[in-house]
C-alpha positions as CSV (number, residue, x, y, z in Angstrom):
1,X,16.6,4.5,6.5
2,X,14.2,6.5,7.5
3,X,13.9,10.0,9.0
4,X,11.5,9.3,12.4
5,X,9.0,11.2,10.9
6,X,5.4,8.8,11.2
7,X,3.8,8.9,7.3
8,X,0.8,6.8,9.3
9,X,-1.1,4.6,12.1
10,X,-1.7,1.1,10.5
11,X,-3.6,-1.8,12.3
12,X,-2.1,-4.6,12.6
13,X,-4.8,-7.4,10.8
14,X,-2.9,-10.9,11.5
15,X,-0.4,-12.7,12.8
16,X,0.6,-15.9,11.8
17,X,2.7,-18.0,13.3
18,X,5.5,-19.7,11.1
19,X,7.7,-22.0,13.7
20,X,10.3,-19.4,15.4
21,X,9.4,-16.6,13.1
22,X,5.5,-14.9,12.4
23,X,3.6,-13.5,9.5
24,X,2.3,-10.2,10.5
25,X,0.0,-8.7,8.2
26,X,-0.5,-4.8,8.8
27,X,-3.1,-2.4,7.4
28,X,-2.5,0.8,5.8
29,X,-4.0,3.8,3.9
30,X,-1.3,6.3,1.9
31,X,1.7,4.1,2.1
32,X,0.9,1.4,-0.2
33,X,0.7,3.9,-2.9
34,X,4.6,3.8,-4.2
35,X,5.0,0.6,-2.4
36,X,5.7,-3.0,-3.9
37,X,7.6,-6.1,-2.9
38,X,10.9,-5.6,-1.4
39,X,10.4,-2.4,-0.3
40,X,11.4,-1.3,3.4
41,X,8.8,0.0,5.5
42,X,9.5,1.1,9.4
43,X,7.0,-0.8,11.7
44,X,7.4,0.8,14.9
45,X,10.7,1.9,14.7
46,X,11.7,-1.6,12.7
47,X,13.1,-1.5,9.4
48,X,10.6,-4.9,7.7
49,X,11.0,-5.7,4.2
50,X,7.2,-5.9,2.3
51,X,6.7,-9.5,1.4
52,X,3.8,-9.2,-0.2
53,X,0.6,-6.2,0.1
54,X,-2.7,-6.1,-1.7
55,X,-5.2,-2.6,-1.6
56,X,-5.4,-2.8,1.8
57,X,-2.3,-4.0,3.9
58,X,1.6,-5.4,4.1
59,X,2.5,-8.5,4.4
60,X,6.1,-8.8,6.4
61,X,7.9,-11.9,7.9
62,X,9.5,-10.7,10.9
63,X,12.3,-13.1,12.0
64,X,12.6,-14.5,15.6
65,X,16.0,-11.9,16.5
66,X,13.8,-9.0,15.8
67,X,11.2,-10.6,17.7
68,X,13.4,-11.2,20.3
69,X,15.0,-7.6,20.4
70,X,11.7,-5.6,20.0
71,X,8.3,-5.1,20.9
72,X,6.8,-6.1,18.2
73,X,6.8,-10.3,19.8
74,X,4.1,-8.7,22.1
75,X,1.5,-7.5,19.2
76,X,-1.7,-8.1,18.9
77,X,-4.6,-8.4,15.6
78,X,-6.4,-4.7,16.6
79,X,-3.3,-3.3,17.9
80,X,-2.3,-0.2,16.4
81,X,1.7,1.1,14.8
82,X,3.6,3.4,13.8
83,X,5.1,3.3,9.6
84,X,7.2,5.1,7.8
85,X,8.7,4.9,4.1
86,X,12.4,4.3,3.8
87,X,14.0,8.1,2.4
88,X,14.4,8.6,-0.7
89,X,16.8,11.6,-2.7
90,X,14.7,14.3,-2.4
91,X,13.4,13.8,0.5
92,X,12.1,17.0,3.3
93,X,14.8,15.4,6.4
94,X,12.6,16.6,8.8
95,X,13.6,14.2,12.0
96,X,17.2,12.4,12.2
97,X,18.9,9.6,10.4
98,X,17.1,6.7,11.7
99,X,18.9,2.7,10.4
100,X,15.4,1.1,11.8
101,X,17.4,-1.1,14.0
102,X,16.0,-1.5,17.6
103,X,19.1,-1.1,20.2
104,X,16.5,-1.9,23.1
105,X,12.8,-2.2,24.1
106,X,12.2,0.5,26.8
107,X,8.9,1.1,29.0
108,X,6.9,4.2,29.7
109,X,7.1,5.4,33.3
110,X,5.8,8.8,33.5
111,X,3.2,10.2,32.1
112,X,3.2,14.5,32.9
113,X,1.1,17.4,31.2
114,X,3.4,20.2,29.7
115,X,1.1,23.1,28.8
116,X,-0.6,21.2,25.7
117,X,2.1,19.2,25.5
118,X,3.1,15.9,27.6
119,X,5.9,15.2,29.0
120,X,6.8,11.5,28.9
121,X,9.6,9.6,30.6
122,X,11.4,6.4,29.2
123,X,12.8,3.5,31.1
124,X,16.9,3.6,30.3
125,X,18.2,0.5,29.4
126,X,22.2,0.8,30.7
127,X,23.6,-0.4,27.1
128,X,21.7,2.3,25.4
129,X,22.7,4.8,27.6
130,X,25.8,6.6,26.6
131,X,24.1,7.7,23.7
132,X,21.3,9.4,25.3
133,X,22.0,13.2,25.6
134,X,19.9,15.6,26.7
135,X,19.0,17.7,23.4
136,X,20.2,14.6,21.1
137,X,17.8,12.7,19.1
138,X,16.3,9.6,19.9
139,X,14.1,7.5,18.0
140,X,11.7,6.0,20.1
141,X,8.5,3.8,18.6
142,X,10.5,4.8,15.3
143,X,9.8,8.2,15.8
144,X,11.9,11.4,16.3
145,X,12.1,13.1,19.2
146,X,14.9,15.3,21.2
147,X,15.6,14.5,24.3
148,X,15.0,16.9,27.5
149,X,16.8,15.5,30.0
150,X,18.4,12.3,31.4
151,X,18.7,10.3,35.2
152,X,20.4,7.5,35.9
153,X,18.3,4.5,34.7
154,X,15.1,7.2,32.2
155,X,15.1,10.3,30.1
156,X,12.2,12.2,29.0
157,X,10.4,13.8,26.1
158,X,8.0,16.5,25.7
159,X,5.0,15.1,23.2
160,X,3.8,17.9,21.0
161,X,0.3,17.2,20.3
162,X,0.0,16.2,16.6
163,X,3.1,13.9,17.9
164,X,1.0,12.3,20.4
165,X,-2.2,12.5,18.7
166,X,-0.9,10.8,15.4
167,X,1.3,8.0,16.5
168,X,1.1,4.9,19.2
169,X,1.9,7.6,22.2
170,X,-1.4,8.3,22.7
171,X,-2.9,5.5,23.2
172,X,-0.4,3.3,25.3
173,X,-0.1,4.0,28.7
174,X,2.3,3.9,31.7
175,X,3.9,0.2,31.2
176,X,4.0,0.3,27.5
177,X,7.2,-1.1,25.4
178,X,8.3,1.3,23.1
179,X,11.6,0.5,20.8
180,X,14.7,2.6,21.3
181,X,16.6,3.0,19.1
182,X,19.7,6.0,19.4
183,X,21.1,8.5,17.0
184,X,23.9,7.0,15.0
185,X,25.5,10.1,15.2
186,X,26.1,10.1,19.0
187,X,27.0,6.4,18.5
188,X,30.0,7.5,16.5
189,X,31.1,10.3,18.7
190,X,30.4,7.6,21.1
191,X,33.0,5.3,19.6
192,X,35.2,7.0,18.7
193,X,35.9,8.6,21.5
194,X,36.3,5.4,23.2
195,X,39.3,4.2,20.6
196,X,40.8,7.3,21.3
197,X,40.9,6.8,25.0
198,X,41.9,2.9,24.5
199,X,45.0,5.1,22.5
200,X,46.1,7.5,25.4
201,X,49.9,6.2,24.7
202,X,50.1,6.5,21.2
203,X,48.0,10.1,21.2
204,X,50.6,11.1,24.1
205,X,54.0,10.1,21.8
206,X,52.4,12.2,18.6
207,X,51.7,15.5,20.8
208,X,55.3,15.3,21.9
209,X,56.5,14.6,18.7
210,X,54.4,17.7,17.8
211,X,55.6,20.2,20.8
212,X,59.1,19.4,19.9
213,X,59.0,20.1,15.8
214,X,56.2,23.1,17.0
215,X,59.8,24.3,19.5
216,X,62.2,23.2,16.7
217,X,60.5,26.0,14.6
218,X,60.2,29.0,17.1
219,X,56.6,28.7,17.4
220,X,56.1,28.1,21.2
221,X,58.5,28.3,23.8
């Protein structure tokens, strides 16, 4: 579990082809402290398990499924990535709960200055659209952001200078790809309401019985 608050950016040191999978080595300055093999690290919003580490980098195994459903498969040596270590009891909760399970790969379709900040527009995959709402949360390449506007096929966020300068968003231009993870609370609510819609007859019957009981006891006419 993560919060979407990026702790540092790392650099892809090497990518080793392992058949259908890859071995990914990423440099780190801060997160190496207190981290060991088997720990979880969010890399561009993807939860990966540390395979091994040395004095300056982590090594991860990245499965074919992860490569297929995220932008990690397009990484090259020298690319910058967002890094966050997993949430521990007592940590500050500055963003929102992030699983590290990517829902879709999106692309940047617009970047406009908004005062000292930047308004960034992202394409919106239909499979994720029901969970993206104005003023709701979304993780973009592992960054916890607030949605400012939603249209039929895109959504917008405003990126403050600190986030723009200290994450990969500051170096990605229009057409750059990002990993999208919908807010898990939004997903649960939508799924719950969908379940209610599928049980309309049951709910109507419960409502009828409740009204009869209220009438019997004089609460309603």
